[in-house]
N, CA, C and O atoms as a Tripos MOL2 file, in Angstrom:
@<TRIPOS>MOLECULE
protein
  288   287    72     0     0
PROTEIN
NO_CHARGES

@<TRIPOS>ATOM
      1 N           0.1440   -5.5790   11.7400 N.3       1 MET1
      2 CA         -0.4930   -6.4480   11.2690 C.3       1 MET1
      3 C          -0.9220   -6.7300   10.3360 C.2       1 MET1
      4 O          -1.6900   -5.8950    9.8590 O.2       1 MET1
      5 N          -0.6930   -8.0640    9.5090 N.am      2 ALA2
      6 CA         -0.9830   -8.4100    8.3720 C.3       2 ALA2
      7 C          -2.1850   -8.5230    7.8090 C.2       2 ALA2
      8 O          -3.0280   -8.9840    8.5780 O.2       2 ALA2
      9 N          -2.7240   -8.1540    6.2770 N.am      3 LYS3
     10 CA         -3.8490   -8.2320    5.8810 C.3       3 LYS3
     11 C          -4.5560   -9.8140    5.7620 C.2       3 LYS3
     12 O          -4.0350  -10.8340    5.3110 O.2       3 LYS3
     13 N          -5.5300   -9.6790    6.1680 N.am      4 LYS4
     14 CA         -6.4590  -11.0600    5.9690 C.3       4 LYS4
     15 C          -6.8250  -11.3720    4.7600 C.2       4 LYS4
     16 O          -7.5180  -10.5560    4.1530 O.2       4 LYS4
     17 N          -6.4360  -12.6760    4.0910 N.am      5 GLU5
     18 CA         -6.5440  -12.8950    2.8510 C.3       5 GLU5
     19 C          -8.2370  -13.0440    3.0670 C.2       5 GLU5
     20 O          -8.8340  -13.5300    4.0280 O.2       5 GLU5
     21 N          -8.7810  -12.4480    1.8220 N.am      6 PRO6
     22 CA        -10.4260  -12.8290    1.1770 C.3       6 PRO6
     23 C         -10.6410  -13.9750    1.5280 C.2       6 PRO6
     24 O          -9.5990  -14.5230    1.8890 O.2       6 PRO6
     25 N         -12.1880  -15.0830    1.6410 N.am      7 THR7
     26 CA        -12.1060  -15.6710    1.3260 C.3       7 THR7
     27 C         -12.3790  -16.1330   -0.0950 C.2       7 THR7
     28 O         -11.8010  -15.5160   -0.9900 O.2       7 THR7
     29 N         -13.0520  -16.9750   -0.3660 N.am      8 PHE8
     30 CA        -13.2990  -17.6630   -1.2000 C.3       8 PHE8
     31 C         -14.5480  -16.8060   -1.9130 C.2       8 PHE8
     32 O         -14.4240  -16.0340   -2.8640 O.2       8 PHE8
     33 N         -15.7610  -17.1370   -1.2190 N.am      9 GLU9
     34 CA        -16.6370  -16.5390   -1.2100 C.3       9 GLU9
     35 C         -16.5120  -14.9220   -1.1590 C.2       9 GLU9
     36 O         -17.2150  -14.2990   -1.9540 O.2       9 GLU9
     37 N         -15.9800  -14.4670   -0.6040 N.am     10 GLU10
     38 CA        -15.6490  -12.6750   -0.4190 C.3      10 GLU10
     39 C         -15.2130  -12.5910   -1.6800 C.2      10 GLU10
     40 O         -15.8600  -11.6510   -2.1420 O.2      10 GLU10
     41 N         -14.3760  -13.0800   -2.6780 N.am     11 LYS11
     42 CA        -13.1950  -13.0650   -3.7100 C.3      11 LYS11
     43 C         -14.6530  -13.1460   -5.1180 C.2      11 LYS11
     44 O         -14.7340  -12.6650   -6.2480 O.2      11 LYS11
     45 N         -15.4230  -13.8560   -4.4190 N.am     12 LEU12
     46 CA        -16.3890  -14.3970   -5.8650 C.3      12 LEU12
     47 C         -17.8160  -13.2120   -5.8860 C.2      12 LEU12
     48 O         -18.6880  -12.9900   -6.7250 O.2      12 LEU12
     49 N         -17.5740  -12.7470   -4.7850 N.am     13 MET13
     50 CA        -18.5470  -11.8260   -4.4780 C.3      13 MET13
     51 C         -18.0690  -10.6000   -4.7980 C.2      13 MET13
     52 O         -18.8830   -9.7890   -5.2390 O.2      13 MET13
     53 N         -16.5680  -10.1730   -4.6370 N.am     14 GLU14
     54 CA        -16.2150   -9.0590   -5.4760 C.3      14 GLU14
     55 C         -16.0610   -8.8880   -6.6720 C.2      14 GLU14
     56 O         -15.9460   -7.8200   -7.2730 O.2      14 GLU14
     57 N         -16.0480  -10.5320   -7.2920 N.am     15 LEU15
     58 CA        -15.9650  -10.5920   -8.7550 C.3      15 LEU15
     59 C         -17.4030  -10.2860   -9.6210 C.2      15 LEU15
     60 O         -17.6640   -9.6170  -10.6210 O.2      15 LEU15
     61 N         -18.0540  -10.9940   -8.8510 N.am     16 GLU16
     62 CA        -19.7610  -10.6490   -9.2670 C.3      16 GLU16
     63 C         -20.0400   -9.0670   -9.1620 C.2      16 GLU16
     64 O         -20.4700   -8.5350  -10.1850 O.2      16 GLU16
     65 N         -19.8870   -8.4610   -8.3050 N.am     17 GLY17
     66 CA        -19.0830   -6.8610   -8.2170 C.3      17 GLY17
     67 C         -19.0400   -6.3480   -9.5150 C.2      17 GLY17
     68 O         -20.0410   -5.8760  -10.0540 O.2      17 GLY17
     69 N         -17.9210   -6.4100  -10.0620 N.am     18 LEU18
     70 CA        -17.0660   -6.0970  -10.9900 C.3      18 LEU18
     71 C         -17.8710   -6.7430  -12.5320 C.2      18 LEU18
     72 O         -17.8590   -6.0060  -13.5180 O.2      18 LEU18
     73 N         -18.3180   -7.6730  -12.5950 N.am     19 VAL19
     74 CA        -19.2430   -7.8430  -13.6980 C.3      19 VAL19
     75 C         -20.5660   -7.1460  -13.5100 C.2      19 VAL19
     76 O         -21.0720   -6.6350  -14.5090 O.2      19 VAL19
     77 N         -21.0940   -7.0750  -12.5290 N.am     20 ARG20
     78 CA        -22.4420   -6.0870  -12.7600 C.3      20 ARG20
     79 C         -21.8890   -4.8280  -13.0640 C.2      20 ARG20
     80 O         -22.4210   -4.1590  -13.9500 O.2      20 ARG20
     81 N         -20.9870   -4.4430  -12.5170 N.am     21 LYS21
     82 CA        -20.6120   -2.8310  -13.4410 C.3      21 LYS21
     83 C         -20.2070   -2.6060  -14.2650 C.2      21 LYS21
     84 O         -20.5330   -1.5430  -14.7940 O.2      21 LYS21
     85 N         -19.4660   -3.2630  -14.7450 N.am     22 MET22
     86 CA        -19.1460   -3.5920  -16.2860 C.3      22 MET22
     87 C         -20.5780   -3.8220  -17.0080 C.2      22 MET22
     88 O         -20.8430   -3.1800  -18.0240 O.2      22 MET22
     89 N         -21.3790   -4.6340  -16.5300 N.am     23 GLU23
     90 CA        -22.4580   -4.9810  -17.7230 C.3      23 GLU23
     91 C         -23.7620   -3.5910  -17.4960 C.2      23 GLU23
     92 O         -24.9530   -3.5680  -17.8040 O.2      23 GLU23
     93 N         -23.0870   -2.8050  -16.9910 N.am     24 SER24
     94 CA        -24.4100   -1.7380  -16.6460 C.3      24 SER24
     95 C         -23.9030   -0.8260  -17.6290 C.2      24 SER24
     96 O         -24.6510    0.1330  -17.8220 O.2      24 SER24
     97 N         -22.7910   -0.8480  -18.3440 N.am     25 GLY25
     98 CA        -22.4490    0.1240  -19.2250 C.3      25 GLY25
     99 C         -22.1870    1.4450  -19.0900 C.2      25 GLY25
    100 O         -22.1400    2.1890  -20.0690 O.2      25 GLY25
    101 N         -21.9480    1.9540  -17.5660 N.am     26 SER26
    102 CA        -21.8970    2.8290  -17.4050 C.3      26 SER26
    103 C         -20.4270    3.6280  -17.0880 C.2      26 SER26
    104 O         -20.1880    4.8330  -17.0140 O.2      26 SER26
    105 N         -19.5840    2.4940  -16.9400 N.am     27 LEU27
    106 CA        -18.2220    2.8730  -16.5860 C.3      27 LEU27
    107 C         -17.6550    3.4360  -17.9130 C.2      27 LEU27
    108 O         -17.9150    2.9880  -19.0300 O.2      27 LEU27
    109 N         -16.7770    4.5690  -17.6060 N.am     28 PRO28
    110 CA        -15.5300    5.0260  -18.5010 C.3      28 PRO28
    111 C         -14.8680    3.7640  -18.7370 C.2      28 PRO28
    112 O         -14.8190    2.7060  -18.1100 O.2      28 PRO28
    113 N         -14.2940    4.2470  -19.9960 N.am     29 LEU29
    114 CA        -13.4290    3.2580  -20.8220 C.3      29 LEU29
    115 C         -12.3750    2.4760  -19.5760 C.2      29 LEU29
    116 O         -12.3020    1.3010  -19.2140 O.2      29 LEU29
    117 N         -11.5950    3.7800  -19.1190 N.am     30 SER30
    118 CA        -10.5990    3.1780  -18.1060 C.3      30 SER30
    119 C         -10.7640    2.6640  -17.2910 C.2      30 SER30
    120 O          -9.9460    1.8620  -16.8420 O.2      30 SER30
    121 N         -12.2920    3.0040  -16.5750 N.am     31 GLU31
    122 CA        -12.2860    2.0730  -15.4450 C.3      31 GLU31
    123 C         -13.1190    0.6870  -15.8560 C.2      31 GLU31
    124 O         -13.1740   -0.2670  -15.0810 O.2      31 GLU31
    125 N         -13.7020    0.6860  -17.0430 N.am     32 ALA32
    126 CA        -14.2100   -0.6660  -17.4440 C.3      32 ALA32
    127 C         -12.9190   -1.1800  -17.6840 C.2      32 ALA32
    128 O         -12.8210   -1.9520  -16.7310 O.2      32 ALA32
    129 N         -11.7610   -1.2840  -18.3720 N.am     33 LEU33
    130 CA        -10.2340   -1.9380  -18.6920 C.3      33 LEU33
    131 C          -9.8110   -2.3600  -17.2140 C.2      33 LEU33
    132 O          -9.5920   -3.5390  -16.9390 O.2      33 LEU33
    133 N          -9.6950   -1.1970  -16.1520 N.am     34 ALA34
    134 CA         -9.4120   -1.7740  -14.9340 C.3      34 ALA34
    135 C         -10.4470   -2.7660  -14.1350 C.2      34 ALA34
    136 O          -9.8840   -3.4820  -13.3070 O.2      34 ALA34
    137 N         -11.5350   -2.8890  -14.2200 N.am     35 SER35
    138 CA        -12.4940   -3.4990  -13.7610 C.3      35 SER35
    139 C         -11.9780   -4.7230  -14.3170 C.2      35 SER35
    140 O         -11.3710   -5.4220  -13.5050 O.2      35 SER35
    141 N         -12.0920   -5.3080  -15.8910 N.am     36 TYR36
    142 CA        -11.5660   -6.1870  -16.2200 C.3      36 TYR36
    143 C         -10.5890   -6.6990  -15.9080 C.2      36 TYR36
    144 O         -10.6860   -7.9060  -15.6860 O.2      36 TYR36
    145 N          -9.5730   -6.2220  -15.7860 N.am     37 GLU37
    146 CA         -8.0000   -6.7440  -15.4290 C.3      37 GLU37
    147 C          -8.3740   -6.9700  -13.7560 C.2      37 GLU37
    148 O          -7.2610   -7.2770  -13.3310 O.2      37 GLU37
    149 N          -8.9290   -6.9860  -13.0410 N.am     38 ALA38
    150 CA         -9.1130   -6.8780  -11.8310 C.3      38 ALA38
    151 C          -9.7840   -8.4820  -11.5000 C.2      38 ALA38
    152 O          -9.4350   -9.4100  -10.7710 O.2      38 ALA38
    153 N         -10.7770   -8.2800  -12.3260 N.am     39 GLY39
    154 CA        -11.7550   -9.4020  -12.6140 C.3      39 GLY39
    155 C         -11.1300  -10.9150  -13.3020 C.2      39 GLY39
    156 O         -11.4980  -12.0550  -13.0190 O.2      39 GLY39
    157 N         -10.1550  -10.5230  -14.2120 N.am     40 MET40
    158 CA         -9.3850  -11.3700  -14.6770 C.3      40 MET40
    159 C          -8.4260  -12.3360  -13.6950 C.2      40 MET40
    160 O          -8.2110  -13.5470  -13.6370 O.2      40 MET40
    161 N          -7.8890  -10.9610  -12.8310 N.am     41 LYS41
    162 CA         -7.0330  -11.6890  -11.6680 C.3      41 LYS41
    163 C          -7.8660  -12.6590  -10.6730 C.2      41 LYS41
    164 O          -7.4770  -13.7330  -10.2150 O.2      41 LYS41
    165 N          -9.2210  -11.9560  -10.4310 N.am     42 LEU42
    166 CA        -10.0160  -12.7260   -8.9580 C.3      42 LEU42
    167 C         -10.1860  -13.8490   -9.8790 C.2      42 LEU42
    168 O          -9.7510  -14.9170   -9.4490 O.2      42 LEU42
    169 N         -10.6920  -13.8640  -10.9970 N.am     43 SER43
    170 CA        -11.0950  -15.0770  -11.7370 C.3      43 SER43
    171 C         -10.3600  -16.6040  -11.7500 C.2      43 SER43
    172 O         -10.7560  -17.7680  -11.6790 O.2      43 SER43
    173 N          -8.8260  -15.7930  -11.9070 N.am     44 LYS44
    174 CA         -7.6770  -16.6670  -12.0170 C.3      44 LYS44
    175 C          -7.5750  -17.6740  -10.6070 C.2      44 LYS44
    176 O          -7.3650  -18.8830  -10.5040 O.2      44 LYS44
    177 N          -7.7830  -16.7820   -9.7510 N.am     45 LYS45
    178 CA         -7.4420  -16.5040   -8.1000 C.3      45 LYS45
    179 C          -8.4890  -18.0100   -8.0720 C.2      45 LYS45
    180 O          -8.1940  -19.2050   -8.0830 O.2      45 LYS45
    181 N          -9.7220  -17.3260   -8.0350 N.am     46 LEU46
    182 CA        -10.9760  -18.3590   -7.6110 C.3      46 LEU46
    183 C         -10.7380  -19.7850   -8.6260 C.2      46 LEU46
    184 O         -10.9920  -20.8750   -8.1140 O.2      46 LEU46
    185 N         -10.3730  -19.7480   -9.6940 N.am     47 THR47
    186 CA         -9.9260  -21.2950  -10.2420 C.3      47 THR47
    187 C          -9.2290  -21.8590   -9.7700 C.2      47 THR47
    188 O          -9.4460  -23.0330   -9.4690 O.2      47 THR47
    189 N          -8.0450  -21.2070   -9.5020 N.am     48 GLU48
    190 CA         -6.7060  -21.8800   -8.6230 C.3      48 GLU48
    191 C          -7.1760  -22.5950   -7.2550 C.2      48 GLU48
    192 O          -6.6210  -23.6000   -6.8130 O.2      48 GLU48
    193 N          -8.3590  -21.8970   -6.5900 N.am     49 GLU49
    194 CA         -8.8280  -22.3170   -5.2670 C.3      49 GLU49
    195 C          -9.6090  -23.5050   -5.8030 C.2      49 GLU49
    196 O          -9.2060  -24.5680   -5.3290 O.2      49 GLU49
    197 N         -10.5980  -23.6150   -6.6480 N.am     50 LEU50
    198 CA        -10.9530  -24.6520   -6.9970 C.3      50 LEU50
    199 C         -10.1820  -25.6310   -7.2720 C.2      50 LEU50
    200 O         -10.3430  -26.6500   -6.6010 O.2      50 LEU50
    201 N          -9.2790  -25.6240   -8.1730 N.am     51 SER51
    202 CA         -8.4910  -26.7420   -8.0740 C.3      51 SER51
    203 C          -8.0010  -27.4510   -7.3810 C.2      51 SER51
    204 O          -7.9320  -28.6800   -7.4040 O.2      51 SER51
    205 N          -7.5730  -26.6360   -6.6220 N.am     52 ALA52
    206 CA         -7.0400  -27.0760   -5.2030 C.3      52 ALA52
    207 C          -7.5090  -27.7680   -4.3430 C.2      52 ALA52
    208 O          -6.9630  -28.5310   -3.5460 O.2      52 ALA52
    209 N          -9.2030  -27.3350   -4.5980 N.am     53 ALA53
    210 CA         -9.8170  -28.0310   -3.3920 C.3      53 ALA53
    211 C         -10.4150  -29.5120   -4.1530 C.2      53 ALA53
    212 O         -10.6370  -30.5190   -3.4810 O.2      53 ALA53
    213 N         -10.6020  -29.4630   -5.4660 N.am     54 GLU54
    214 CA        -10.9080  -30.5290   -6.0700 C.3      54 GLU54
    215 C          -9.9860  -31.5500   -5.8650 C.2      54 GLU54
    216 O         -10.4510  -32.6650   -5.6330 O.2      54 GLU54
    217 N          -8.4260  -31.3680   -5.9100 N.am     55 LYS55
    218 CA         -7.0260  -32.1940   -5.7640 C.3      55 LYS55
    219 C          -7.2150  -32.6370   -4.2950 C.2      55 LYS55
    220 O          -6.9190  -33.7950   -4.0030 O.2      55 LYS55
    221 N          -7.5450  -32.0460   -3.6340 N.am     56 ARG56
    222 CA         -7.9940  -32.3700   -2.2110 C.3      56 ARG56
    223 C          -8.7200  -33.5120   -1.6720 C.2      56 ARG56
    224 O          -8.5470  -34.3370   -0.7750 O.2      56 ARG56
    225 N          -9.8970  -33.1610   -2.8570 N.am     57 MET57
    226 CA        -11.1770  -34.0890   -2.2490 C.3      57 MET57
    227 C         -11.0830  -35.6410   -3.2370 C.2      57 MET57
    228 O         -11.6280  -36.7270   -3.0420 O.2      57 MET57
    229 N         -10.1520  -35.1770   -4.3320 N.am     58 LEU58
    230 CA        -10.0670  -36.7240   -4.8340 C.3      58 LEU58
    231 C          -8.7530  -37.1750   -3.7910 C.2      58 LEU58
    232 O          -9.0790  -38.2620   -3.3150 O.2      58 LEU58
    233 N          -7.8030  -36.8860   -3.4110 N.am     59 GLU59
    234 CA         -6.9170  -37.1640   -2.3570 C.3      59 GLU59
    235 C          -7.8710  -37.7990   -1.0250 C.2      59 GLU59
    236 O          -7.5860  -38.8310   -0.4170 O.2      59 GLU59
    237 N          -8.7960  -37.1130   -0.8070 N.am     60 LEU60
    238 CA         -9.3700  -37.6890    0.2630 C.3      60 LEU60
    239 C         -10.2090  -39.2670    0.1480 C.2      60 LEU60
    240 O         -10.0080  -40.3140    0.7630 O.2      60 LEU60
    241 N         -11.1070  -38.9490   -0.8030 N.am     61 SER61
    242 CA        -11.6980  -40.1160   -1.6090 C.3      61 SER61
    243 C         -11.2430  -41.2350   -2.1590 C.2      61 SER61
    244 O         -11.9830  -42.1780   -2.4400 O.2      61 SER61
    245 N          -9.6860  -41.2190   -2.4050 N.am     62 GLY62
    246 CA         -9.3070  -42.2240   -3.1980 C.3      62 GLY62
    247 C          -9.2250  -42.2290   -4.5240 C.2      62 GLY62
    248 O          -9.1390  -43.2910   -5.1400 O.2      62 GLY62
    249 N          -9.2420  -41.0530   -5.1260 N.am     63 GLY63
    250 CA         -8.8590  -40.8900   -6.2970 C.3      63 GLY63
    251 C         -10.9250  -40.4380   -7.4450 C.2      63 GLY63
    252 O         -11.1850  -40.0850   -8.5950 O.2      63 GLY63
    253 N         -11.7280  -40.7420   -6.2630 N.am     64 GLN64
    254 CA        -13.1550  -40.5780   -6.5650 C.3      64 GLN64
    255 C         -14.0460  -39.6590   -6.1880 C.2      64 GLN64
    256 O         -14.5250  -39.8710   -5.0750 O.2      64 GLN64
    257 N         -14.4380  -38.6810   -6.7650 N.am     65 ILE65
    258 CA        -15.3300  -37.8360   -6.1430 C.3      65 ILE65
    259 C         -16.8940  -38.6090   -6.2860 C.2      65 ILE65
    260 O         -17.5460  -39.0290   -7.2410 O.2      65 ILE65
    261 N         -17.1140  -38.5480   -4.7410 N.am     66 VAL66
    262 CA        -18.6840  -39.1930   -4.7900 C.3      66 VAL66
    263 C         -19.3750  -38.2200   -4.2560 C.2      66 VAL66
    264 O         -19.0910  -37.4930   -3.3040 O.2      66 VAL66
    265 N         -20.5740  -38.2600   -5.1280 N.am     67 PRO67
    266 CA        -21.7190  -36.8450   -4.6600 C.3      67 PRO67
    267 C         -22.1670  -37.0860   -3.3530 C.2      67 PRO67
    268 O         -22.5870  -38.1810   -2.9780 O.2      67 PRO67
    269 N         -22.0820  -36.0280   -2.6150 N.am     68 MET68
    270 CA        -22.7790  -36.0110   -1.2800 C.3      68 MET68
    271 C         -23.8310  -36.6520   -0.8080 C.2      68 MET68
    272 O         -23.9020  -36.9220    0.3910 O.2      68 MET68
    273 N         -24.7090  -36.9560   -1.6000 N.am     69 GLU69
    274 CA        -26.0130  -37.7820   -1.1650 C.3      69 GLU69
    275 C         -25.6110  -39.4460   -1.0030 C.2      69 GLU69
    276 O         -26.1270  -40.2490   -0.2260 O.2      69 GLU69
    277 N         -24.4580  -39.7030   -2.0550 N.am     70 ASP70
    278 CA        -24.2380  -41.0270   -1.9070 C.3      70 ASP70
    279 C         -23.0600  -41.3500   -1.0510 C.2      70 ASP70
    280 O         -22.5640  -42.4760   -1.0870 O.2      70 ASP70
    281 N         -22.4770  -40.1710   -0.0930 N.am     71 ALA71
    282 CA        -21.4520  -40.4720    0.6460 C.3      71 ALA71
    283 C         -22.3030  -41.0960    1.6090 C.2      71 ALA71
    284 O         -23.5230  -41.0390    1.7620 O.2      71 ALA71
    285 N         -20.9230  -42.0310    2.5590 N.am     72 PRO72
    286 CA        -21.5130  -42.9270    3.5970 C.3      72 PRO72
    287 C         -21.6920  -42.0660    5.0800 C.2      72 PRO72
    288 O         -22.1640  -42.6290    6.0670 O.2      72 PRO72
@<TRIPOS>BOND
     1     1     2 1
     2     2     3 1
     3     3     4 2
     4     3     5 am
     5     5     6 1
     6     6     7 1
     7     7     8 2
     8     7     9 am
     9     9    10 1
    10    10    11 1
    11    11    12 2
    12    11    13 am
    13    13    14 1
    14    14    15 1
    15    15    16 2
    16    15    17 am
    17    17    18 1
    18    18    19 1
    19    19    20 2
    20    19    21 am
    21    21    22 1
    22    22    23 1
    23    23    24 2
    24    23    25 am
    25    25    26 1
    26    26    27 1
    27    27    28 2
    28    27    29 am
    29    29    30 1
    30    30    31 1
    31    31    32 2
    32    31    33 am
    33    33    34 1
    34    34    35 1
    35    35    36 2
    36    35    37 am
    37    37    38 1
    38    38    39 1
    39    39    40 2
    40    39    41 am
    41    41    42 1
    42    42    43 1
    43    43    44 2
    44    43    45 am
    45    45    46 1
    46    46    47 1
    47    47    48 2
    48    47    49 am
    49    49    50 1
    50    50    51 1
    51    51    52 2
    52    51    53 am
    53    53    54 1
    54    54    55 1
    55    55    56 2
    56    55    57 am
    57    57    58 1
    58    58    59 1
    59    59    60 2
    60    59    61 am
    61    61    62 1
    62    62    63 1
    63    63    64 2
    64    63    65 am
    65    65    66 1
    66    66    67 1
    67    67    68 2
    68    67    69 am
    69    69    70 1
    70    70    71 1
    71    71    72 2
    72    71    73 am
    73    73    74 1
    74    74    75 1
    75    75    76 2
    76    75    77 am
    77    77    78 1
    78    78    79 1
    79    79    80 2
    80    79    81 am
    81    81    82 1
    82    82    83 1
    83    83    84 2
    84    83    85 am
    85    85    86 1
    86    86    87 1
    87    87    88 2
    88    87    89 am
    89    89    90 1
    90    90    91 1
    91    91    92 2
    92    91    93 am
    93    93    94 1
    94    94    95 1
    95    95    96 2
    96    95    97 am
    97    97    98 1
    98    98    99 1
    99    99   100 2
   100    99   101 am
   101   101   102 1
   102   102   103 1
   103   103   104 2
   104   103   105 am
   105   105   106 1
   106   106   107 1
   107   107   108 2
   108   107   109 am
   109   109   110 1
   110   110   111 1
   111   111   112 2
   112   111   113 am
   113   113   114 1
   114   114   115 1
   115   115   116 2
   116   115   117 am
   117   117   118 1
   118   118   119 1
   119   119   120 2
   120   119   121 am
   121   121   122 1
   122   122   123 1
   123   123   124 2
   124   123   125 am
   125   125   126 1
   126   126   127 1
   127   127   128 2
   128   127   129 am
   129   129   130 1
   130   130   131 1
   131   131   132 2
   132   131   133 am
   133   133   134 1
   134   134   135 1
   135   135   136 2
   136   135   137 am
   137   137   138 1
   138   138   139 1
   139   139   140 2
   140   139   141 am
   141   141   142 1
   142   142   143 1
   143   143   144 2
   144   143   145 am
   145   145   146 1
   146   146   147 1
   147   147   148 2
   148   147   149 am
   149   149   150 1
   150   150   151 1
   151   151   152 2
   152   151   153 am
   153   153   154 1
   154   154   155 1
   155   155   156 2
   156   155   157 am
   157   157   158 1
   158   158   159 1
   159   159   160 2
   160   159   161 am
   161   161   162 1
   162   162   163 1
   163   163   164 2
   164   163   165 am
   165   165   166 1
   166   166   167 1
   167   167   168 2
   168   167   169 am
   169   169   170 1
   170   170   171 1
   171   171   172 2
   172   171   173 am
   173   173   174 1
   174   174   175 1
   175   175   176 2
   176   175   177 am
   177   177   178 1
   178   178   179 1
   179   179   180 2
   180   179   181 am
   181   181   182 1
   182   182   183 1
   183   183   184 2
   184   183   185 am
   185   185   186 1
   186   186   187 1
   187   187   188 2
   188   187   189 am
   189   189   190 1
   190   190   191 1
   191   191   192 2
   192   191   193 am
   193   193   194 1
   194   194   195 1
   195   195   196 2
   196   195   197 am
   197   197   198 1
   198   198   199 1
   199   199   200 2
   200   199   201 am
   201   201   202 1
   202   202   203 1
   203   203   204 2
   204   203   205 am
   205   205   206 1
   206   206   207 1
   207   207   208 2
   208   207   209 am
   209   209   210 1
   210   210   211 1
   211   211   212 2
   212   211   213 am
   213   213   214 1
   214   214   215 1
   215   215   216 2
   216   215   217 am
   217   217   218 1
   218   218   219 1
   219   219   220 2
   220   219   221 am
   221   221   222 1
   222   222   223 1
   223   223   224 2
   224   223   225 am
   225   225   226 1
   226   226   227 1
   227   227   228 2
   228   227   229 am
   229   229   230 1
   230   230   231 1
   231   231   232 2
   232   231   233 am
   233   233   234 1
   234   234   235 1
   235   235   236 2
   236   235   237 am
   237   237   238 1
   238   238   239 1
   239   239   240 2
   240   239   241 am
   241   241   242 1
   242   242   243 1
   243   243   244 2
   244   243   245 am
   245   245   246 1
   246   246   247 1
   247   247   248 2
   248   247   249 am
   249   249   250 1
   250   250   251 1
   251   251   252 2
   252   251   253 am
   253   253   254 1
   254   254   255 1
   255   255   256 2
   256   255   257 am
   257   257   258 1
   258   258   259 1
   259   259   260 2
   260   259   261 am
   261   261   262 1
   262   262   263 1
   263   263   264 2
   264   263   265 am
   265   265   266 1
   266   266   267 1
   267   267   268 2
   268   267   269 am
   269   269   270 1
   270   270   271 1
   271   271   272 2
   272   271   273 am
   273   273   274 1
   274   274   275 1
   275   275   276 2
   276   275   277 am
   277   277   278 1
   278   278   279 1
   279   279   280 2
   280   279   281 am
   281   281   282 1
   282   282   283 1
   283   283   284 2
   284   283   285 am
   285   285   286 1
   286   286   287 1
   287   287   288 2
@<TRIPOS>SUBSTRUCTURE
     1 MET1         2 RESIDUE 1 A MET
     2 ALA2         6 RESIDUE 1 A ALA
     3 LYS3        10 RESIDUE 1 A LYS
     4 LYS4        14 RESIDUE 1 A LYS
     5 GLU5        18 RESIDUE 1 A GLU
     6 PRO6        22 RESIDUE 1 A PRO
     7 THR7        26 RESIDUE 1 A THR
     8 PHE8        30 RESIDUE 1 A PHE
     9 GLU9        34 RESIDUE 1 A GLU
    10 GLU10       38 RESIDUE 1 A GLU
    11 LYS11       42 RESIDUE 1 A LYS
    12 LEU12       46 RESIDUE 1 A LEU
    13 MET13       50 RESIDUE 1 A MET
    14 GLU14       54 RESIDUE 1 A GLU
    15 LEU15       58 RESIDUE 1 A LEU
    16 GLU16       62 RESIDUE 1 A GLU
    17 GLY17       66 RESIDUE 1 A GLY
    18 LEU18       70 RESIDUE 1 A LEU
    19 VAL19       74 RESIDUE 1 A VAL
    20 ARG20       78 RESIDUE 1 A ARG
    21 LYS21       82 RESIDUE 1 A LYS
    22 MET22       86 RESIDUE 1 A MET
    23 GLU23       90 RESIDUE 1 A GLU
    24 SER24       94 RESIDUE 1 A SER
    25 GLY25       98 RESIDUE 1 A GLY
    26 SER26      102 RESIDUE 1 A SER
    27 LEU27      106 RESIDUE 1 A LEU
    28 PRO28      110 RESIDUE 1 A PRO
    29 LEU29      114 RESIDUE 1 A LEU
    30 SER30      118 RESIDUE 1 A SER
    31 GLU31      122 RESIDUE 1 A GLU
    32 ALA32      126 RESIDUE 1 A ALA
    33 LEU33      130 RESIDUE 1 A LEU
    34 ALA34      134 RESIDUE 1 A ALA
    35 SER35      138 RESIDUE 1 A SER
    36 TYR36      142 RESIDUE 1 A TYR
    37 GLU37      146 RESIDUE 1 A GLU
    38 ALA38      150 RESIDUE 1 A ALA
    39 GLY39      154 RESIDUE 1 A GLY
    40 MET40      158 RESIDUE 1 A MET
    41 LYS41      162 RESIDUE 1 A LYS
    42 LEU42      166 RESIDUE 1 A LEU
    43 SER43      170 RESIDUE 1 A SER
    44 LYS44      174 RESIDUE 1 A LYS
    45 LYS45      178 RESIDUE 1 A LYS
    46 LEU46      182 RESIDUE 1 A LEU
    47 THR47      186 RESIDUE 1 A THR
    48 GLU48      190 RESIDUE 1 A GLU
    49 GLU49      194 RESIDUE 1 A GLU
    50 LEU50      198 RESIDUE 1 A LEU
    51 SER51      202 RESIDUE 1 A SER
    52 ALA52      206 RESIDUE 1 A ALA
    53 ALA53      210 RESIDUE 1 A ALA
    54 GLU54      214 RESIDUE 1 A GLU
    55 LYS55      218 RESIDUE 1 A LYS
    56 ARG56      222 RESIDUE 1 A ARG
    57 MET57      226 RESIDUE 1 A MET
    58 LEU58      230 RESIDUE 1 A LEU
    59 GLU59      234 RESIDUE 1 A GLU
    60 LEU60      238 RESIDUE 1 A LEU
    61 SER61      242 RESIDUE 1 A SER
    62 GLY62      246 RESIDUE 1 A GLY
    63 GLY63      250 RESIDUE 1 A GLY
    64 GLN64      254 RESIDUE 1 A GLN
    65 ILE65      258 RESIDUE 1 A ILE
    66 VAL66      262 RESIDUE 1 A VAL
    67 PRO67      266 RESIDUE 1 A PRO
    68 MET68      270 RESIDUE 1 A MET
    69 GLU69      274 RESIDUE 1 A GLU
    70 ASP70      278 RESIDUE 1 A ASP
    71 ALA71      282 RESIDUE 1 A ALA
    72 PRO72      286 RESIDUE 1 A PRO
């Protein structure tokens, strides 16, 4: 069975957890470096997903992103 791709929200929560661990200052250098590398990969994936969502929104709205409160 194929492994299910985590959702955007799950990846964001994972990134936030990595940041909390690194900010605690309690990680050994090797673990901090591994966490930083994992965080950078997650950040890149999240940015790509956001860019794709923005592109799709622009396509659906005819080139303009309309604030939700102004949507028909």
